[in-house]
C-alpha positions in Angstrom: -1.4 -9.3 -42.3 1.2 -11.9 -43.4 1.2 -15.5 -42.1 4.4 -14.7 -40.2 2.8 -11.7 -38.4 -0.3 -13.7 -37.6 1.8 -16.4 -36.1 3.7 -13.9 -34.0 0.5 -12.2 -32.8 -0.9 -15.6 -31.9 2.2 -16.5 -29.9 2.0 -13.2 -28.0 -1.7 -13.7 -27.3 -1.0 -17.3 -26.0 1.9 -16.1 -23.9 -0.2 -13.3 -22.3 -3.0 -15.8 -21.8 -0.7 -18.3 -20.1 0.8 -15.6 -17.9 -2.6 -14.2 -16.9 -3.8 -17.8 -16.1 -0.7 -18.4 -13.9 -1.3 -15.1 -12.1 -5.0 -16.0 -11.5 -4.0 -19.4 -10.1 -1.4 -17.9 -7.9 -3.9 -15.4 -6.7 -6.4 -18.0 -5.7 -3.8 -20.0 -3.8 -2.3 -16.9 -2.1 -5.4 -14.9 -1.1 -6.5 -16.8 2.1 -3.0 -16.7 3.6 -2.5 -13.1 2.6 -5.3 -12.1 5.0 -4.2 -14.4 7.7 -7.2 -16.8 7.4 -4.8 -19.7 8.2 -3.5 -17.8 11.3 -6.6 -16.7 13.3 -4.4 -15.3 16.0 -2.9 -12.8 13.5 -6.3 -11.3 12.5 -7.4 -7.9 13.7 -9.8 -8.1 16.7 -11.0 -4.6 15.6 -12.1 -5.8 12.2 -15.6 -4.5 11.4 -15.7 -2.4 14.7 -15.9 1.3 15.3 -12.8 2.3 17.1 -11.3 5.2 19.0 -7.8 5.8 20.4 -7.4 5.5 24.1 -4.2 7.2 25.3 -2.4 5.4 28.2 1.1 6.6 29.1 1.8 3.3 30.9 1.7 1.4 27.5 4.5 1.1 25.0 4.9 3.7 22.3 3.1 2.7 19.1 4.1 3.3 15.5 2.6 6.8 15.6 4.8 7.7 18.6 2.0 7.8 21.1 1.3 5.6 24.1 -2.1 3.9 24.1 -4.3 1.5 22.2 -7.4 1.2 20.0 -10.6 0.2 21.7 -13.9 -0.8 20.1 -16.9 1.4 20.7 -19.5 -0.6 18.8 -20.1 -2.3 15.5 -19.1 -0.4 12.4 -21.8 0.8 10.0 -20.5 -1.0 7.0 -20.4 1.4 4.0 -22.1 0.2 0.9 -20.0 0.3 -2.3 -21.5 1.9 -5.4 -21.4 0.5 -8.9 -18.2 2.2 -9.8 -16.3 1.1 -6.7 -17.6 -2.5 -6.5 -17.4 -3.5 -10.2 -15.7 -0.9 -12.5 -12.9 0.0 -10.1 -12.2 -3.6 -9.2 -12.1 -4.6 -12.9 -9.7 -1.8 -13.6 -7.5 -2.9 -10.7 -7.4 -6.5 -11.9 -6.6 -5.5 -15.5 -4.0 -2.8 -14.7 -2.2 -4.9 -12.0 -2.1 -8.0 -14.2 -0.9 -6.0 -17.2 1.7 -4.3 -15.0 3.1 -7.5 -13.6 3.4 -9.0 -17.1 4.9 -6.0 -18.9 7.2 -5.0 -16.0 8.5 -8.5 -15.4 12.0 -7.6 -16.7 12.1 -4.7 -14.3 10.9 -6.8 -11.4 13.6 -9.3 -12.2 16.3 -6.8 -12.5 15.3 -5.0 -9.2 15.1 -8.4 -7.4 18.7 -9.2 -8.4 20.0 -5.7 -7.5 18.3 -5.9 -4.0 19.9 -9.3 -3.3 23.4 -8.4 -4.5 23.4 -5.2 -2.5 22.4 -6.8 0.8 21.9 -10.6 0.6 18.6 -11.8 2.1 14.9 -11.9 1.1 14.2 -9.7 -1.9 10.7 -8.9 -0.7 9.7 -7.2 2.5 6.4 -8.2 4.0 4.5 -6.3 6.6 1.1 -6.6 8.3 -1.1 -3.7 7.2 -4.7 -2.5 7.7 -7.0 -3.1 4.7 -10.7 -2.5 4.0 -12.9 -2.5 7.2 -9.7 -2.8 9.2 -8.9 -6.4 8.0 -5.2 -7.2 8.3 -3.4 -8.2 5.2 0.2 -8.9 4.2 1.7 -6.1 2.1 4.7 -6.7 -0.2 7.5 -4.3 -1.1 11.0 -4.6 -2.5 13.3 -4.5 0.5 15.0 -1.1 0.6 16.5 -1.4 4.1 19.2 -3.6 5.6 18.4 -6.9 7.2 19.3 -5.4 10.6 16.5 -2.8 10.5 13.8 -3.0 13.3 10.6 -4.5 11.9 7.1 -2.8 12.1 8.7 0.6 12.8 7.9 3.4 10.3 11.0 4.9 8.7 10.3 8.3 10.3 10.4 6.8 13.8 13.9 5.3 13.4 16.8 7.2 14.8 18.9 8.3 11.8 16.9 6.2 9.3 19.5 6.7 6.5 21.9 4.3 8.2 19.5 1.5 7.5 18.8 2.2 3.8 20.8 0.1 1.4 22.5 1.7 -1.6 19.9 0.4 -4.1 17.2 1.1 -1.5 17.7 4.9 -1.7 17.1 4.7 -5.5 14.1 2.5 -5.1 12.5 4.8 -2.6 13.2 7.9 -4.6 11.7 6.4 -7.7 8.9 4.5 -5.8 10.1 1.3 -7.5 10.0 -0.4 -4.1 6.2 -0.3 -4.3 6.0 -2.4 -7.5 5.3 -5.7 -5.7 2.1 -4.3 -4.4 0.7 -4.9 -7.9 0.3 -8.5 -6.7 -1.6 -7.2 -3.5 -3.9 -5.3 -5.9 -4.4 -8.4 -8.0 -5.4 -10.3 -4.9 -8.0 -7.7 -4.0 -6.3 -6.6 -0.8 -5.5 -3.2 -2.3 -6.5 -0.9 -5.1 -4.5 1.2 -7.5 -6.0 4.3 -5.9 -7.0 4.7 -2.2 -5.6 5.7 1.2 -2.2 4.3 1.8 -2.5 1.2 4.1 -1.6 1.9 7.7 0.7 -0.3 9.7 -1.2 -2.6 12.1 0.0 -0.5 15.0 -0.6 3.0 13.7 -3.4 3.4 16.1 -3.7 7.2 15.9 -3.9 7.2 12.1 -6.5 4.4 12.1 -8.6 6.2 14.7 -8.4 9.5 12.8 -9.4 7.8 9.6 -12.4 6.4 11.4 -13.8 9.9 11.8 -14.0 10.2 8.0 -15.0 6.7 7.1 -11.6 6.2 5.5 -11.1 2.7 6.9 -14.1 1.5 4.8 -12.4 1.5 1.4 -9.6 -0.6 0.0 -6.2 1.0 0.6 -4.2 2.0 -2.4 -0.9 2.1 -4.1 -1.3 5.8 -4.2 -4.0 8.3 -3.2 -5.2 11.8 -2.7 -3.0 12.4 0.3 0.1 11.2 -1.7 -0.4 14.0 -4.3 -1.0 16.5 -1.5 2.2 16.1 0.4 2.9 12.3 0.7 5.0 11.6 3.9 5.2 15.3 4.9 1.6 15.5 6.1 0.6 15.4 9.8 -1.6 12.4 10.8 -4.7 14.5 11.3 -4.4 16.2 7.9 -3.6 13.0 6.1 -6.7 11.3 7.6 -8.8 14.3 6.6 -7.6 14.2 3.0 -8.2 10.4 3.0 -11.8 11.2 4.0 -12.1 13.7 1.2 -11.2 10.9 -1.2 -13.9 8.6 0.2 -16.5 11.3 -0.1 -15.6 12.0 -3.7 -14.7 8.5 -4.8 -15.3 8.3 -8.5 -13.5 7.7 -11.8 -12.6 11.4 -12.1 -11.0 11.4 -8.6 -9.1 8.2 -9.3 -7.9 9.7 -12.7 -6.7 12.9 -10.9 -4.8 10.8 -8.3 -3.2 8.6 -10.9 -1.8 11.4 -13.1 -1.0 13.5 -10.0 1.1 10.6 -8.7 3.0 10.3 -12.0 3.9 14.0 -11.8 4.9 13.7 -8.1 7.2 10.7 -8.9 8.8 12.5 -11.8 9.5 15.7 -9.7 10.2 13.7 -6.5 7.7 15.8 -4.6 7.1 15.1 -0.9 9.6 12.3 -0.6 11.1 13.0 2.8 12.8 10.4 4.9 11.8 12.3 8.0 8.3 11.1 7.2 4.9 12.2 8.7 4.9 15.7 9.9 8.1 16.8 8.1 6.1 19.5 6.3 5.1 21.2 9.6 8.5 20.7 11.2 10.3 22.4 8.4 8.4 25.5 9.3 9.6 25.5 12.9 
């Protein structure tokens, strides 16, 4: 190797090291606030509890379109993580999310500019989601909907959702580029590359259904087994059951299957339906 090539390789290594260090520092500073540790009133009172859904027609409709609320029915039996999940999977998450943020930085910058120019306002969309053991955390996405869109309402619960989607937003959703900022959520440890998609804080039915299968006890993911089995088209009960299958079979092989399955789904645009949860069954009616 020539001196010039050695110097170039050294510069690249230093640059990657500096970027990794900056991300690590940002992660340390951001982590506490990302799980609402500085805002106790925002934390989930059901964290670490076993829950069930109590229907009550006198209450407001939640994000799953049902009236009622979650209630605690005892302390949760905290699931112990195996060697793969606790160490190997987490190490892969840190490496892949860090590498992704560094190598995709030009894409992240270009998308940020496009989002702002299309509909001026915050580039990132943040939302309270349910993480491991039902701990709330702050999830990040590229904003794909207009500033006037109702907050904390799933797309499939909006009346004529297409009216809220920006021009660039449609492309971001179709290609799943709107999910890229979640690489930082993975870096922080609030998410994993593979796992059940994080529920909205008020998706009470989904959370209670997942409880039946121990699917609230793992870190939510950027993609998962349900996403390669129908994505937004699945009914809540079926989605929770598949999330439970993932928990039971959690392994490197399962994660590898989900990873490459997601790549194929994105390429073919399988399961991307703006109608959202239940669209698969409704299409048969």
